[in-house]
N, C-alpha and C positions, 0 to 999 in steps of 0.2 A: 410767259413765266411757267415753268414746269410745276404742275400741282403736286407731283410726287415729292419734289424737292421741298415744297412748302409744307407738306405734311411731315416730312422728316424734320424740318426745322421746329415745328410745333412739338413733336415728341421729344426732341433733344431738350427743348426748353422745359418740358414737363418733368422729364426723368432726370435731367441734369447729368446725363451720361450717354456717350456715344455707344458704348458697349451694350447698355440696356436697350437703347433705341434699336440697335441692330437686331437684338433678340426679339423685340416686340414686332418689328417689321419684316422678320424672316430674311434678313440681309446680313452683310458683313460689316465690321467696323470700318474697314477701308472704304467700302461703298458709301456708308453714312458720311464719313469725313469728306469724300469727294463731292457728294451732293451739297453739303453745307458750303464747301469752298466755291462751288459753282454759283450758289445763290449769293454768297458774299461778293463774288466777282461781278455778277449781274447788277447787284444793287450798289456796288461801290462803297460798301461799309463793312466793318467787322461786326459780326453778330454775337460771337461768343468769346469769352476769355477762358482759356484752359490753363490751370495751374495745379499745384500739389493738392489743393482742396477739392478739385473737381472741375465742373463746367458751370459757368454763370453767364448770364446775358449782359451784353454791353448796354449802354443807354440807348444806342440806336436799335439794338436787338429788342429791347423792351417795347419800343414804339412799333417795330415791325410785327411783334407778336400779336398786338391788338388787332392789326389789320389781317394778319394771317389766320387767326382764329375765326374772324368774321367771314373770311372767304371760305374756309373749311366748313363752317356752319351752314353757309348758303348752299354749298355743294352737297352736303349731307341732307339738307332739307329737300333739295331737288330730287335726290335719289330716293328719299323716303316717300315722296309723293307718288312714285311710280313703281316702288319695289314690290316684289312678290316674296313673302317670307320663305316660301319653299325653295327659292332660288338663292337664298343667302348662303354665302360660303365664307370660309375662314376658320378661325379657331377662337374659342372663348376659354379663358383659364379661370376656373372656379376653385377656391380654397374653402374648406369647411372644417370646423371643429367636430370632434367625435360625436357630441350630442346631436348635432344637426344630421350627421350621417345616419344615426340610429333612429331618426324621427321622420323628417320629410324630404331629405335630399333625393332619395330614389324616385318618389313621385314627380319631383321637379325635373329630374333628368328625363324621365319618360315624357313629360309635357314638352320639354325643349326638343327632344328627338322628333316628336310629332309636328311641332310648329316649324322647326328648322332642320329638315332631314339631311341637308348637305353641310351642316355646321359641325366642325370637329369640337368635341367637348373634352377638355383636359381637367381632370379632378385631382385635387391634392388634399390629403387628410393631415392636419397639423394642429398643434396647440394654438390657442388664440393669440398669444404673444408672437409666435413665429409667423402666423398669418399676417398680422399687422405689419411686421417688418418686411415681409414679401410684397405686400401691396405698396408700401412706401418705395421700395426699390424697383417696382415695375414688373415683378415676377408674376403677379396675379392681376386679373381684371376685376373680379368680384370676390369678396370674402364674407363668410358668415361666421361670426364669433360673438364676443360678449361686450366689447367696448366701443363707444363712440370715438372716432378718430378725429384729431384736429389738424390734419395735414392740409396743405394747400391743394386745391382742385380735387378734393375728396368729399363725396357726399355720404351721408349715413341715413339709415332708416331702421328704427326698431320694429322688427317684424312680429315679434311675439314676446311674451313674458312667461317664463316657466317657474311656477312655484316649487321651491325646494322643501323637502320633508325629511324627517328622521325616519329611516326605514330599517326594519329588522326582520329576521326570519319569524314566521308564525310559530308560536309556542316557545319562543326564547324567553330568557329571564326578564327581558324588557317589554315583552308583549303582555303588559298589565297596566292597570290604572296607577297613578301616583308617581310615575317616573319624572324626575326633575332634570333640569339642564345640568346641574352638578353631577347627577348620576351618569348622564351621557358623556360628560367631559372626562370622567374617570376611565372610560372604556376607549378602545380604538375608534376613532372617527375616520371613515373612509370617504374621501371626496376627490375633487379634480386636481390637476397638476399644480405643483407648488407655484405660488405667486399668481395663479389664475384669479379671475374675479370672484368665483365662489369661494376659493380658499381664503382670499383676503377678507371677504365679507364675513365668513365664519369666524376667523381670528378676531376681527373687530367686535363681532357680536359677543363672543365669549369673554374677551378682555373687558368689555363694557359691563359684563356681569361679574367682574372681579375673578374670572377664571383665567389665571395667567399662564399655566403650563398644560394646555390640553394635549391629548395624544392624537394628533392628526396625521393620518397616513394618506399621502397624495399619490394618485394613480392617473395616468394620462389616457386611459382607455375606459370608455363608458361601459362596454361589455365586461371588462375585467372588474370594474367596481361592482356591477350587478352580481357577478359570480362570487366575488369575495364576500359580499353581504349575505347572499343566499347561503353560502357555506359557513356562516357564523364567524367570519374573521373580525368583523366589527360592525358598528352602527353606520349605516349609509346616510350621507347628507347629499341628496341628489334629486333631480327633477322627477316627480312622480310619473310624468309622461313617459320616461324611459322604462319604467317597470309596471306599466298599467296592466300588462298581461299577467305578470306574477302576482300583482295585487288582486286581480279579478279571480285568479285560480286559488288564492289563499296561501300561496307559497311565501309571500312576503306580506308584511303589515306595517301600518304607520303608527308611530308613537303619538298618541293624542294628548292634547291639553298641556303642551310644553311649548315655550317660545321657539319659533321656527327660524331658520336661516333666511336672509333676504332673497327675494325672487331673482332669478337669473334672466337678464335680457338677452334676446337673440337679435343681433344687429347685422344688417347688411351694410357693407362699405364698398364703394367703387369710385373710380376716377371719372370726372366729368369733363366736358369740353367737346370740341370738334372731333368727329370720328368715333364718338362713344355712344351713338344713338342706339346701337344694338344692345349695349349693356343696359341702357335705360329701359328698353323693351323687356329685357330679361328680368329686370327688377320688378316690373309690373306683373309678369307671369309668376314670379316668386311670391308676391303678395297673395295672388289668387290661390296658389298651392298651399301656402301656410294657413290662410283662412279656412280652406276646406279641411285641412288636417285638424285645425283647432275645433271645428264643428263636429268632427268624428270622435273627439276625445270626451271622456266624462266631464261633467261640470267641475270647474276649478282646477283641471289639470293643465290647461293653457289659458292665460289671461289675455285680454285684449291688448293689442300693441299700443305703445305710446305714440305721440306725434313725432314727426321727423325732427 
């Protein structure tokens, strides 16, 4: 039995798409269809049903998938036992939200380049919601964003928790004692993109305080949020780790003694199963990088990660 055909079968079953499988395996849709047809002919059963809704496994396909994944796991375990990380080749696709890009993504890429010098690293910067959609469709191997995903064959790990604070320019009208949540809500609040986890959490928080029509301005760029707040456009609701330099220099300051927005989780999500051992190794390296980053931050700027 051709193991490449078996691998192709496993990926079509996961992604539910011949086109996405072709992109994942650097092949053509015609070649993927040919491999599946050859596998079906060899086994004497139909493995997939293709209709207007997409691709789904037949009852025979479901039984074959269990054995196929076991075979692929065994093969990958054998390769892992003798592999040299410096010889690993291929491509890993990583998607990250802006907050991650501005904190620890660069040290992670540096670590990956050192451990896997022959690995091609493809990076995508996107909003959390778009990254989740891309992972589901098979366009990403690992994403770093704010939500735990409930997709089949997807694992999640909360890597860190970023406390959010109300941040203003030093010397502004809100750089004083006695500022209330109502005072803040009457001004422009600058935070992350609309319908993001921080945006929704802030809305819920203010509504719970009977503040029904806050002036929230959503921006999908962390650097733009920082610049807008620094220039006095509004009050920032953002992770203090993003602006630790400006806080240390006295350019920005935190509003004290006022209810704070909920903390923002930083979550890694990735597909599991046969052929994904490299991704699991990269998640392990990511944990190390994030822990080192957290240790370098002032106390309270990054909180300990939750359990998986």
